[in-house]
N, C-alpha and C positions, 0 to 999 in steps of 0.2 A: 939751349933749347925744352920746351914741350913738350910731353906726350900729351896724346888726345883725352883723359882721363882732364890732365890739368888745367887745356881747355877749354876741357868745359864744364870747370869747376868755377874758370874765371868768367865764361858766361853767363853763369847760373847767378854770380854775386854782382856781375853788371845788371842781370835785367833785374834786380832788389833793390840794388842800389848804384842808381849809373853814375858810371866813372868811377867807381872804389874797386875793379881788379890793379888798378896801378898801386896802389899802396898796399898792393897785398903779394908783388910780383919777385921775383928774385930775393937779392936780400933783405927788401924794403917785410921781409914775412916775420924777422926777427926783432923787428922794432919793440923798442917801450908801448906804442900807438896800440899795440895789435897784441900786448901781452897781458894774462891777469892773473896774479896768484891766488891756485883757493886750492882746501886741502885736495888731498886722493881723490876719495869719494864724490866732493863734489866737481873738482876736473871732469869726471869720468860722464856724471849728469851732463855740465855744461858742455861739452864733446860733442853729448848727444841728443842736446836738445830738452832736453829735460826738466832743465834750471835755465832761467834767463832774468835778464838785468831789466827793472822799468825804472825811468827817471820817473825823481822825484820833483814834482814843481816847485820853483823858486829855490832850492836847496842844491849851492851844484855840488857835484862829482857824489852825490846822493841817489843811492836806487836803493828799490822793493826788490828783495830779490823771492824771486817766486817759482812757481811751478805748475803742470798741469795734474802733475801723479795726485793719486789719493795721500792725503795728508801723510799715514803713517807709512809711506815709503820713504818719505824725504822729514824725518821730524822734524820742530823747527821755523819749518816754511809758513805761510810766507812773511820775509824779514826784513828791514830797513837797514840798512849801513852802507855810512860816508867813507870812498875810498880814501885809501891812506897814502898822502902828498910829502914826499919831502921836501923840505923847507928850502933848500936850494933848486929844486925842479929841475935835479939833476938826470931825474928819469920823470917823464912826460907818463899821465895816465893816460889808460885805452881810452881811444877814439870814441866818444858816444856816439858817433855814427857806426864805429862797427860794435857794438852794442846792441843798439837800435836793428841795424842788418840783422845779427844773432833771435832778438826776440824777434822780429819778422819770422822765419824761416820757422821757428820753433812754433808760432802760433798759428802757419801753414800748415806746417808736419800735425798737429795735434788734428785740427779743426777738420783736415782731409784723413784722415788717417792714415794717410802715407807713409808715417815714420814706422807704426808698427808694420804694415807693409811689406817694408822697405826693410824691417829687422828679421823680419820672417823669409824673406827670398835669402838675405844674405850671411841666414844659420844656417841655413839647410844648404848654400853654398861650400858654408867654409867646414861643413861635414856634422854640423852641430846636430842633428837629428836624422833620424832612420827615414826610409822612404815609408810611407804610411801605408797600410793595408787599407783603409777607407779613401784612399784618393785625392788627401789633403795636401798631400806632397806633389811640389809645382815641378814635375820633371821636366816638361819643355827648356822651363825658365833655365833652370839649371844646368841641364844639356845644354844650353845657348851661352850661359854664362861661361862654362866649361874651356867651349870648343871658341873663345871669342868675342861674339856676342856683347860684351858687358863693354868693351872700349868701343866697338864702332858704335853701338847705340848712346852712348852717356854725350856722344860730341854729333 
């Protein structure tokens, strides 16, 4: 059984990639096609949509790894890499569809500045900041989140 946040996430995935949610439901979330091995720092950046993979035309399993962040925040990017594939193909590479979906979400968060807004709300919600005397802390939003608004609003 999915909770409301899970259902909302699946709905959002289907908005960006029609019919993609069935590929990540239940135990399918842990299939190799939905996996990629990254260093800890890149995994965190990838999870926050700070880093994305852009396919290199005409070169199978080869991607430009890019970011919208300032270059000094992620040294070495952009860079081009070919995914390592086992010779016997016992483990499938990540689905290009998933990497494209991730890239689309990264672009939307960057272009809309929604990512920064969401990060700020979540940081405030987790107690990462104190209430600011200048009125910049969104008290109404934080109270709503703590009272359960988050679960109701995301579905």
